[in-house]
N, C-alpha and C positions, 0 to 999 in steps of 0.2 A: 204668373204674373204676364199681361201683357206688355210687349215691346213698343218704344217710343217710336210715332209716326217719323219717317225719314224727315230733315230739315229739307229745305226747298233753296237749290242753289241760287246764289245772287243772280245769276241770269234769270233766273223763274221768277225770283222776286221783282226785278228790274220790268220785267216785260208784265206782269200783272201790274205795277204800279202805273204803267204808261198807258195801257188799257183803260182802267178806271178812270185815268184823268182826259185820254181821247172822248172818251166816251161821256165824260162831265161834259166837256167841251160842246160836243154835236149838243145835249140836252139843252144848256143853256143857252146856245144860237137861235134854238126852236123857238125858247122861252122871250128871251129879252132882246133877241137881236145883235148884232155885231158890237155895237157903237156902245152898247150897255152893259157888255162881257168884258169880267175883270178875270183877272189871274188869280186874286185871292178868292173870287167867288168860285171858279173852277174847281179849287183844291178844296175849299169846302164840299160842295158838292160828292166831289170824289172822297170823300172822308182820308183826308190825306194832310199833311203841314205845306205850307208854303216854298219851305224848302224844300219838299220832294218835288214840286213842279220845276223848281227853277233848276235843279239838279239834272233833270232831263230835258228842259225847253228852253231857249234862251230869253224868249219872250212871248206878249201874247201872240204877235202874227206867229211865229212860227209853233206853236200848237194849235193855231187854227187851222194854218195849212196842213199840219200833219194829221188833225182830226179829221179833216175835209179830205184829203188822200185816202185813208181808213174807209171812210163813208163809200165814196167813190170804188175803191179798190173792191170793197164787199156786194156792191150794184153791178159793176162790172162783172165780175164772177158768176153772179145769178143769172145776167143775161146770158151768158155763155151758156151755163149749164141750161137756159131755155130752149138757146137754140139748139145745142146738142140735143137734146131732146126729143126735137119734131125735124127730123129729115127730111126732105122735100121727098111727097109731095103730099108730106101732112101738114106743112105748116101752114095756117089760113089766118087771113086778118083778124080773126072776132077773135081768137087765141091772143092774138098780139097786144090790141086793145085792152083785154080785160088783164093781160101781165103788166102792161105799161102803166096805167093809171094807178092801181094801188100803189105801186112802185114808188112815182111821184108825188102823190096825193098824200101818202104816209108819212114825211118829212121830207123826201129828198131837194123836193123843189122849193118849199119854204126856208130850208137853209141857202139853197142857190141865191132867194133872192136878199137875204142878208149879205153875202157876201160879193154880190156882183158891183153894188154902189164902189163899194173899197177896191176891189179888183179893176174898176172902170180908172180910178184916180192913183193907184198906189202901183207903178210901173213894175215892182218889185214883186210883191205881192200878185201880182196877174201872170209874170212869169215863172214863177213858182206853181199855179193850177195848171197853168197850158198843157206840159205834159200828162196831168190825171186827167183832165176833161178829153185829151186827143185821144188818150186810150178807152175812155168809156165812148164816145162817139164810134171807135172802131168795132169795139160790142155793137153797138146799135147797127152800123153796116152789115155784118156779119148777119143779122136778122134782115134787113132788106137784101143782101143777097139771096138768101134762104128763099125768100119769099119771091124772088122773080123766079129763081129755079122751079116753086109748086106751081106759079102760077103762068108760066109760060111766057113773061113779060121779060121788055130790054130793062137790063139791072138800075139804070139812070130812071126810067119812070117807077119802078118800085122804091128807087132813094128818093124820090121826092115825093111821091105819095104818102111817102110813111115821115118824112123831115115835116111834112104838114100837119100830119096827125102828131107829132112832138109839140107842135105849135100851140095846134090848138090844146092839147092838154095842158101847155105852161099855162096859157090865155085863162083857162075854165080855173086852174089851181089859184092863180092872181085873183080872178074874183069871187073863189071862196072867203078870201079873207074877209070881205063885207058881205057875204050872202049864203050863209047855212040852209041851202036847199037841196040836200041828196036826190030828191026824185028828177028835178030841175037839170041837173048837172046828166044824170043818170039816161033823161031822154036826148040831149045831146051828143052822148057817148051811143044809143044805140042808133041815131040817126046818121052819125059818123060810120058807124060798121057797116050799114046798110049801103053807104055813099063807095064804100070802098070794095065792097062787094060787086058793084057794077064796076067800079076803075076798074078792079087789076084781072076782074073774069064772072062771068055771071052764075056762073056753080064754085061750091065750096073745091079744093084740091082731092080732096077725098073723091068728091062725085065725079070729079072729071076720071078721075085713076081706074073706077069702078067699071 
């Protein structure tokens, strides 16, 4: 006779419920946008009752902020792992662009496009998001610093160069809304990677270290 599986604790069940609701929120933000998002839809997508949602989250704004926070925290952790895995002088601009483009294009910036209008016109919403966004930018700054060390250029030059890269990527992703053309975007990225190699150093870091 097999013994019954141990029952999960209330805390574990609560964490699982919240995780499902947050994942459903991000998925629906991508599909429908912020203005069309409703809490009943979130509960249905998560396979939970409306009561389960209201037990954990006070409002639509509350769950959206928490969902965005979870998304940004996961992205920030990924950025830090990427940076830690490439100590100077192994960090190079090609790797950075190849990491940043899918990170932004596979959902992160599309979600950003949905919440930015609300943040612009809702001071309370914006105030809740700012610490999360600042932490994300701090992780990006760590990459710029590592590039500065790898290429032997002033930190400010690396920061400006790579912030320009982020602006380029954001603009390209906004364009994908009306242009489904991967080859076109790859051509732009390849051009930009060539520009960065010239801007931060004629040779890749590993080549200069050899």
